[in-house]
RODO-2510 file (C-alpha; in nm, 4 decimals, decimal comma):
residues 439
     n   res          X          Y          Z
     1     m    11,0690     7,3137    13,7868
     2     k    10,8590     7,5778    13,6204
     3     l    10,5116     7,4498    13,5313
     4     h    10,2517     7,5955    13,3001
     5     r     9,9605     7,5644    13,5419
     6     k     9,6819     7,6740    13,3092
     7     l     9,7932     7,4269    13,0463
     8     i     9,8136     7,1422    13,2974
     9     a     9,4659     7,2217    13,4247
    10     a     9,3325     7,2062    13,0712
    11     c     9,4929     6,8655    13,0247
    12     v     9,3314     6,7323    13,3409
    13     l     8,9915     6,8586    13,2311
    14     s     9,0349     6,6928    12,8943
    15     g     9,0374     6,3533    13,0659
    16     l     9,3681     6,2486    12,9073
    17     t     9,5212     6,1349    13,2344
    18     a     9,5530     5,7583    13,2022
    19     t     9,8830     5,6152    13,3204
    20     g    10,1243     5,3929    13,1337
    21     w    10,3090     5,4258    12,8023
    22     t     9,9992     5,3442    12,5990
    23     q     9,8167     5,6592    12,7075
    24     d     9,7394     5,9322    12,4580
    25     a     9,9538     6,2432    12,4464
    26     t     9,8191     6,5569    12,6109
    27     m     9,8616     6,9254    12,5406
    28     e    10,1039     6,9346    12,8316
    29     d    10,3123     6,6715    12,6527
    30     v    10,3296     6,9007    12,3498
    31     e    10,4436     7,1885    12,5672
    32     r    10,7086     6,9743    12,7347
    33     s    10,8282     6,8453    12,3981
    34     f    10,8901     7,1885    12,2477
    35     h    10,9866     7,3738    12,5671
    36     p    11,1582     7,1107    12,7846
    37     y    11,3690     7,3615    12,9760
    38     d    11,0619     7,5426    13,1055
    39     f    10,9947     7,2251    13,3041
    40     e    11,3341     7,0856    13,3988
    41     t    11,7006     7,1764    13,3948
    42     p    11,9934     6,9622    13,5053
    43     d    12,2088     6,9964    13,8125
    44     t    12,5491     7,0187    13,6452
    45     g    12,7567     7,0742    13,9581
    46     e    13,0845     7,2426    13,8661
    47     l    13,0095     7,2122    13,4949
    48     k    12,9091     7,5767    13,4445
    49     p    12,9291     7,8061    13,1405
    50     g    13,2873     7,9170    13,0925
    51     v    13,4406     7,5998    13,2367
    52     v    13,6723     7,4000    13,0099
    53     v    13,6602     7,0204    13,0364
    54     t    14,0086     6,8741    12,9910
    55     k    14,1856     6,5435    13,0422
    56     d    14,2790     6,6646    13,3903
    57     n    13,9271     6,7320    13,5199
    58     v    13,7001     6,5203    13,2999
    59     d    13,6653     6,2442    13,5597
    60     t    13,5590     6,4846    13,8330
    61     i    13,3304     6,7287    13,6497
    62     g    13,2552     6,6004    13,3000
    63     k    13,2298     6,2222    13,2812
    64     d    12,8603     6,2062    13,3712
    65     f    12,7771     6,4441    13,0845
    66     l    12,9731     6,2770    12,8058
    67     d    12,9004     5,9718    12,5944
    68     e    13,1541     5,6914    12,5679
    69     g    13,3235     5,8263    12,2564
    70     m    13,3578     6,1897    12,3635
    71     y    13,4725     6,0931    12,7119
    72     q    13,7587     5,8914    12,5650
    73     m    13,8568     6,1736    12,3279
    74     v    13,8803     6,4201    12,6164
    75     k    14,0520     6,1686    12,8472
    76     d    14,3168     6,1014    12,5822
    77     g    14,3822     6,4743    12,5433
    78     w    14,2518     6,4929    12,1887
    79     v    14,0168     6,7821    12,2624
    80     d    13,9117     7,0234    12,5363
    81     l    13,5430     7,1149    12,5577
    82     k    13,4357     7,4687    12,6412
    83     v    13,1013     7,4775    12,8224
    84     g    12,8426     7,7279    12,6995
    85     k    12,5132     7,8408    12,8449
    86     l    12,1977     7,6469    12,7670
    87     t    12,0059     7,8229    12,4894
    88     p    11,6551     7,6876    12,4252
    89     i    11,5803     7,6794    12,0526
    90     a    11,2372     7,8114    11,9605
    91     q    11,0534     7,6372    11,6783
    92     n    10,7960     7,7846    11,4457
    93     d    10,4479     7,8279    11,5943
    94     k    10,2932     7,6842    11,2766
    95     y    10,4766     7,3558    11,3313
    96     i    10,3792     7,3477    11,6990
    97     d    10,0168     7,4298    11,6113
    98     a    10,0173     7,1445    11,3590
    99     t    10,1380     6,9129    11,6360
   100     r     9,8490     7,0229    11,8585
   101     r     9,5941     6,9981    11,5777
   102     n     9,7012     6,6456    11,4836
   103     l     9,7607     6,5180    11,8357
   104     n     9,7103     6,1396    11,8673
   105     k     9,6184     6,0972    11,4991
   106     t     9,9454     5,9192    11,4177
   107     t     9,9905     5,5494    11,4927
   108     l    10,2518     5,2880    11,4109
   109     g    10,1671     5,0022    11,1800
   110     d    10,2459     4,6378    11,2448
   111     a    10,5843     4,6558    11,0700
   112     v    10,8690     4,8958    11,1399
   113     g    10,8364     5,1751    10,8844
   114     e    10,4578     5,1638    10,8649
   115     l    10,2899     5,4841    10,9788
   116     h     9,9206     5,5675    10,9762
   117     g     9,7344     5,8948    11,0112
   118     y    10,0289     6,1331    11,0027
   119     e     9,9544     6,4775    10,8594
   120     s    10,2050     6,7331    10,9902
   121     g    10,3894     6,8530    11,3000
   122     r    10,5702     6,6273    11,5466
   123     p    10,4034     6,2845    11,5237
   124     f    10,4845     6,1578    11,8754
   125     p    10,5286     6,4496    12,1192
   126     k    10,4764     6,2383    12,4304
   127     a    10,8018     6,1681    12,6159
   128     p    10,9331     5,8165    12,5433
   129     s    10,9035     5,5396    12,8004
   130     l    11,1332     5,2443    12,8604
   131     d    10,8147     5,0398    12,9024
   132     d    10,7210     5,1080    12,5397
   133     p    10,8925     4,8494    12,3156
   134     r    10,8536     5,0782    12,0119
   135     a    10,9603     5,4047    12,1748
   136     g    11,2811     5,4146    11,9701
   137     e    11,0864     5,3867    11,6471
   138     k    10,8626     5,6774    11,7498
   139     l    11,1678     5,8913    11,8202
   140     a    11,3026     5,8051    11,4755
   141     w    10,9779     5,9303    11,3213
   142     n    11,0083     6,2531    11,5197
   143     y    11,3523     6,2957    11,3642
   144     r    11,2202     6,2193    11,0165
   145     f    10,9539     6,4884    11,0395
   146     g    11,1611     6,7435    11,2315
   147     l    11,2279     7,1034    11,1288
   148     h    11,5824     7,0354    11,0143
   149     f    11,5590     7,2704    10,7157
   150     g    11,2009     7,3869    10,7540
   151     d    11,0109     7,2871    10,4404
   152     s    11,3110     7,3621    10,2202
   153     g    11,6668     7,4627    10,2788
   154     s    12,0112     7,4932    10,1326
   155     i    12,3687     7,4786    10,2534
   156     s    12,5544     7,7000    10,0098
   157     p    12,8467     7,7048    10,0205
   158     f    12,9098     7,3767    10,1986
   159     y    13,2770     7,2967    10,2659
   160     w    13,4050     6,9459    10,3341
   161     t    13,7657     6,9072    10,4474
   162     f    13,9445     6,5699    10,4541
   163     r    14,2110     6,5440    10,7260
   164     d    14,4699     6,3013    10,8574
   165     m    14,3978     6,2799    11,2318
   166     n    14,7563     6,1862    11,3182
   167     t    14,9293     6,4728    11,1389
   168     g    14,6529     6,7287    11,0871
   169     k    14,7379     6,7406    10,7170
   170     v    14,4530     6,8712    10,5010
   171     e    14,4223     6,6312    10,2093
   172     k    14,1386     6,7889    10,0160
   173     t    13,8653     7,0500    10,0476
   174     l    13,5394     7,0286     9,8538
   175     k    13,3116     7,3268     9,7928
   176     m    12,9548     7,2098     9,7419
   177     e    12,5868     7,2939     9,7553
   178     f    12,3312     7,0815     9,9434
   179     d    11,9572     7,1373     9,8901
   180     a    11,6567     6,9690    10,0523
   181     y    11,2864     7,0000     9,9752
   182     n    10,9798     6,8514    10,1442
   183     w    10,6956     6,7571     9,9104
   184     k    10,4470     6,6530    10,1795
   185     h    10,3593     6,7342    10,5430
   186     r    10,4565     7,0985    10,4939
   187     t    10,3688     7,3561    10,7601
   188     l    10,5771     7,6707    10,7039
   189     e    10,6129     7,7505    10,3352
   190     e    10,3559     7,7395    10,0559
   191     p    10,2350     7,5140     9,9110
   192     i    10,0829     7,3801    10,2342
   193     p    10,0287     7,0928    10,3177
   194     e    10,1853     6,9405    10,0068
   195     v    10,3032     6,9954     9,6537
   196     d    10,0451     6,9159     9,3873
   197     p    10,1026     6,7365     9,1564
   198     n    10,3215     6,4775     9,3249
   199     p    10,2531     6,1634     9,1195
   200     a    10,5420     5,9671     9,2733
   201     n    10,4161     6,0421     9,6270
   202     l    10,7530     6,1809     9,7322
   203     f    10,8142     6,2965    10,0872
   204     r    11,1575     6,4582    10,0576
   205     t    11,4240     6,5130     9,7950
   206     i    11,7939     6,5949     9,8339
   207     y    12,0256     6,7410     9,5713
   208     m    12,3997     6,7816     9,6148
   209     r    12,6521     6,9324     9,3731
   210     v    13,0319     6,9691     9,3911
   211     d    13,1655     7,3010     9,2580
   212     e    13,5349     7,2678     9,3513
   213     p    13,7986     7,1296     9,2996
   214     f    13,8084     7,0825     8,9252
   215     d    13,8722     6,7061     8,9272
   216     v    13,5315     6,6382     9,0859
   217     k    13,3470     6,9500     8,9659
   218     n    12,9814     6,8871     8,8730
   219     t    12,9638     6,5579     9,0590
   220     q    12,5978     6,5533     9,1612
   221     l    12,3797     6,3381     9,3832
   222     l    12,0000     6,3234     9,3792
   223     i    11,7858     6,1292     9,6277
   224     h    11,4090     6,0763     9,6124
   225     r    11,2570     5,9571     9,9397
   226     y    10,8983     5,8359     9,9273
   227     d    10,6206     5,9007    10,1741
   228     n    10,5874     5,5240    10,2041
   229     d    10,8938     5,4319    10,4091
   230     l    10,8736     5,0699    10,2959
   231     k    10,9507     5,1799     9,9393
   232     r    11,3213     5,2052     9,8603
   233     d    11,4683     5,5455     9,7817
   234     n    11,5648     5,6285     9,4272
   235     a    11,9092     5,7839     9,3914
   236     w    12,1109     5,9097     9,0960
   237     l    12,4751     6,0103     9,0595
   238     y    12,6248     6,2354     8,7930
   239     l    13,0015     6,2153     8,7480
   240     g    13,1402     6,5132     8,5589
   241     f    13,4133     6,3213     8,3770
   242     q    13,1579     6,0650     8,2526
   243     r    12,8965     6,3301     8,1646
   244     r    12,6071     6,0980     8,2336
   245     v    12,3513     6,0207     8,5033
   246     r    12,3423     5,6724     8,6487
   247     r    12,1129     5,5209     8,9070
   248     l    12,2706     5,4159     9,2361
   249     a    12,2202     5,0607     9,3557
   250     a    12,0820     5,0209     9,7073
   251     g    12,4137     4,8950     9,8441
   252     q    12,6070     5,2001     9,7272
   253     v    12,4567     5,4243     9,9958
   254     t    12,6918     5,2536    10,2434
   255     d    13,0058     5,3162    10,0358
   256     s    13,2417     5,6031    10,1151
   257     f    13,1132     5,9156     9,9382
   258     l    13,3834     6,0851     9,7277
   259     g    13,6560     5,9370     9,9460
   260     s    13,5234     6,1000    10,2633
   261     d    13,4521     5,9388    10,5999
   262     l    13,0778     5,9564    10,5297
   263     m    12,8469     5,7158    10,3583
   264     i    12,5412     5,8614    10,1855
   265     e    12,3479     5,6950    10,4672
   266     d    12,5363     5,9168    10,7161
   267     f    12,4114     6,2498    10,5789
   268     e    12,2472     6,4624    10,8516
   269     g    12,3329     6,1842    11,0961
   270     y    12,1092     5,9239    10,9341
   271     n    11,9850     5,9413    10,5774
   272     g    11,8086     5,6090    10,5437
   273     r    11,4657     5,4593    10,5901
   274     i    11,3086     5,3943    10,9281
   275     s    11,2441     5,0382    10,8117
   276     d    11,6153     4,9737    10,7497
   277     m    11,6907     4,9746    11,1235
   278     k    11,5780     4,8231    11,4516
   279     w    11,5282     5,1114    11,6948
   280     e    11,5761     5,0568    12,0687
   281     y    11,5208     5,3371    12,3179
   282     k    11,7780     5,3342    12,6007
   283     g    11,6725     5,6308    12,8148
   284     v    11,7350     5,9999    12,8868
   285     r    12,0806     6,1531    12,9197
   286     w    12,1812     6,5093    13,0042
   287     m    12,4872     6,5566    12,7845
   288     l    12,7381     6,8032    12,6491
   289     v    12,6442     6,8384    12,2830
   290     p    12,7506     7,0781    12,0036
   291     f    12,4730     7,3368    12,0320
   292     y    12,5773     7,7017    12,0294
   293     e    12,5041     8,0519    11,9022
   294     h    12,6988     8,0904    11,5790
   295     d    12,7525     8,4652    11,6076
   296     k    12,9153     8,4275    11,9509
   297     m    13,1803     8,1760    11,8396
   298     e    13,5395     8,2534    11,7393
   299     l    13,4914     8,2409    11,3636
   300     g    13,7531     8,1950    11,0938
   301     d    13,8509     8,3599    10,7666
   302     d    13,9509     8,0534    10,5660
   303     f    13,6632     8,1006    10,3239
   304     k    13,5627     8,4501    10,2107
   305     e    13,1977     8,5432    10,1568
   306     d    13,0798     8,8649     9,9896
   307     d    12,8299     8,9310    10,2681
   308     g    13,0936     8,8931    10,5385
   309     f    12,9631     8,5600    10,6705
   310     r    13,2301     8,3679    10,8619
   311     y    13,2472     7,9970    10,9434
   312     i    13,3247     7,8013    11,2572
   313     t    13,6785     7,6671    11,2824
   314     f    13,8251     7,3331    11,3881
   315     g    14,1037     7,2342    11,6261
   316     g    14,1983     6,9535    11,8616
   317     k    14,3709     6,6409    11,7394
   318     g    14,4142     6,6521    11,3636
   319     g    14,1963     6,9629    11,3415
   320     c    13,8935     6,7324    11,3586
   321     f    13,7007     6,8941    11,6456
   322     p    13,4886     7,2110    11,6213
   323     d    13,6135     7,5180    11,8076
   324     i    13,2779     7,5939    11,9682
   325     t    13,1041     7,5837    12,3047
   326     w    12,9116     7,2746    12,4128
   327     q    12,5809     7,2862    12,6022
   328     v    12,4377     7,0422    12,8553
   329     r    12,1067     6,9472    12,6951
   330     k    11,8466     6,6752    12,7324
   331     q    11,9086     6,3860    12,4932
   332     y    11,7285     6,0618    12,4120
   333     l    11,9588     5,7642    12,3548
   334     v    11,8504     5,5237    12,0822
   335     t    12,0417     5,2269    11,9433
   336     a    11,9821     5,1705    11,5712
   337     t    12,0831     4,8274    11,4413
   338     p    12,0733     4,7536    11,0661
   339     v    11,8253     4,4918    10,9516
   340     d    12,0572     4,3861    10,6680
   341     p    12,3140     4,1378    10,8082
   342     s    12,5676     4,2464    10,5437
   343     h    12,5529     4,6130    10,6450
   344     p    12,9014     4,7464    10,7368
   345     v    12,7677     4,9104    11,0551
   346     g    12,7077     4,6929    11,3606
   347     h    12,4952     4,9544    11,5351
   348     r    12,4692     5,3253    11,6007
   349     d    12,4209     5,4820    11,9423
   350     i    12,2260     5,7953    11,8557
   351     f    12,1685     6,0906    12,0853
   352     l    11,8598     6,2851    11,9762
   353     d    11,8128     6,6338    12,1087
   354     a    11,4885     6,6313    12,3086
   355     q    11,3880     6,9763    12,1812
   356     t    11,4884     6,9802    11,8120
   357     f    11,5267     6,6046    11,7433
   358     a    11,8567     6,6553    11,5639
   359     f    12,0943     6,3586    11,5766
   360     s    12,3469     6,5703    11,7645
   361     r    12,5950     6,2907    11,8500
   362     i    12,6343     5,9400    11,7138
   363     n    12,8826     5,6681    11,8014
   364     i    12,9070     5,4155    11,5185
   365     y    13,0255     5,0629    11,5964
   366     d    13,1558     4,8045    11,3518
   367     r    13,0224     4,4525    11,3272
   368     g    13,2695     4,3432    11,5940
   369     d    13,1134     4,5955    11,8345
   370     k    13,4233     4,8167    11,8351
   371     l    13,3877     5,1944    11,8158
   372     w    13,4498     5,2825    11,4517
   373     k    13,3338     5,6368    11,3816
   374     m    13,2025     5,9370    11,5726
   375     w    12,9564     6,1910    11,4354
   376     f    12,8482     6,5311    11,5542
   377     i    12,6393     6,8033    11,3966
   378     g    12,6299     7,1567    11,5302
   379     q    12,2964     7,3316    11,5623
   380     g    12,1800     7,6651    11,6922
   381     p    11,8959     7,9176    11,7002
   382     d    11,7912     8,1110    11,3915
   383     y    11,8577     8,4487    11,5581
   384     a    12,2319     8,3743    11,5662
   385     s    12,2433     8,2822    11,1974
   386     l    12,2121     8,4708    10,8685
   387     p    11,9732     8,7705    10,8749
   388     e    11,7496     8,5928    10,6214
   389     n    11,7008     8,3007    10,8636
   390     q    11,6019     8,5083    11,1635
   391     g    11,2381     8,4638    11,2608
   392     e    11,1936     8,1427    11,0598
   393     g    11,1594     7,9374    11,3780
   394     v    11,3855     7,6682    11,2370
   395     p    11,6940     7,5308    11,4169
   396     v    11,9963     7,5987    11,1965
   397     y    12,2623     7,3388    11,1148
   398     d    12,6089     7,4955    11,1298
   399     g    12,8782     7,2323    11,0877
   400     f    12,9595     6,8632    11,1222
   401     g    13,2396     6,6194    11,1833
   402     m    13,2824     6,2504    11,1128
   403     m    13,5883     6,0886    11,2703
   404     d    13,7025     5,7402    11,1738
   405     i    13,9038     5,6564    11,4845
   406     q    14,0134     5,3195    11,3461
   407     a    14,1644     5,4747    11,0310
   408     m    14,2626     5,7960    11,2174
   409     h    14,0980     6,0133    10,9559
   410     c    13,8204     6,2712    10,9653
   411     t    13,5931     6,4758    10,7439
   412     t    13,4742     6,8122    10,8734
   413     g    13,1984     7,0337    10,7381
   414     q    13,1371     7,4085    10,7540
   415     f    12,7937     7,5401    10,6622
   416     k    12,6309     7,8544    10,5355
   417     t    12,2698     7,7490    10,5820
   418     h    11,9732     7,9188    10,4153
   419     i    11,6163     7,8450    10,5316
   420     h    11,3448     7,8628    10,2632
   421     p    11,5590     8,0249     9,9915
   422     d    11,3787     8,1160     9,6691
   423     y    11,6114     7,9105     9,4492
   424     v    11,5221     7,5744     9,6095
   425     t    11,2245     7,4603     9,4014
   426     p    11,1033     7,1210     9,2738
   427     k    11,2854     7,1823     8,9431
   428     l    11,6201     7,1167     9,1121
   429     f    11,5343     6,7605     9,2037
   430     t    11,5269     6,5797     8,8688
   431     p    11,7804     6,3793     8,6670
   432     q    11,7136     6,6241     8,3816
   433     h    11,8430     6,9091     8,5978
   434     m    12,1578     6,7093     8,6720
   435     r    12,2244     6,6662     8,3003
   436     a    12,1632     7,0348     8,2303
   437     v    12,4051     7,1441     8,5021
   438     g    12,6680     6,8996     8,3831
   439     k    12,6800     7,0261     8,0251
***
């Protein structure tokens, strides 16, 4: 393992060397959090870049690097996985500096969802411990405040395709736009550290609009998430045929969204409050996950872009699996169990990437503890993305899939992601904007 000796020496001199999960994080912990592969890499045996994991060899070379759901998909011959080289994903120095500057300022409150002292950066950079009963909750906060779109971002266009997994028939394709904006804890884009005024004390807002096909054109979704996690989100839906904005009830975030295999709560892997779940950390896994360099994939021409941008494609059973390479990366396994006993999900097994804190793979179980749905989201470095994203220091989302293996149906997503585009401003995230667009 490669060690940063000068940094370690500084940590020792600082006196932050107490043992046990209650100890404070050190500067070495920060370095390990953002650059894990400078310190450790896995012994993957025969599982080298260029190898294809199939039903014939998965038990001998791949089983130890696959979660339960993906192992079964490969074993059943639904998909072959092409192994790619490990590509560390650099994150913006401003975000890392904020983590150093605010080290050990953030603490958990008595209740799940209570957080004290957080300003910006990664709140809990110290590696999780199985001895820490709240380690899973800390990892969830790292996800919440991760650089998933920087301080603002857009997926435009954003294609969702509904497919029958048995036949591969494409039932519907939606063309959409998805925008996200952070109001507080900003580190990369002015205003820093927060938007002023912000009378509602918002943390993050999401706006989504359907542009095609005509029957659902101008369907819009708006979500306001508050800095206080114990406060329920506000959400509004605009249906084009009704030409009015209506507020969503709390229970509707677990309904199927526009007939897809996703609930609103499933967006980005998990689009709910920390306080809505019980978070249990289960340990470290080195796993094959959908991380790759976009510009090195075999890209398709299904959707034409004026700038020549091309999207990833899908294959495997039903056309539900991304045609990409998969990397062996360090993942933290967390089980998230809904607090609400009437929630349709029994629990989620979530694999968080130890470097970017994306929810790269999720197995979703029903209330009978049977595997119900499988989620993946593809992510890669900014240098392999659009020219405008290069140098932003923000991991770039590139595509997703949600497979309902009980209904044998899937929804796949293809992204053109923009980091910090000029058109994503606070004005987008109001019910008034929804009405104006719908006219």
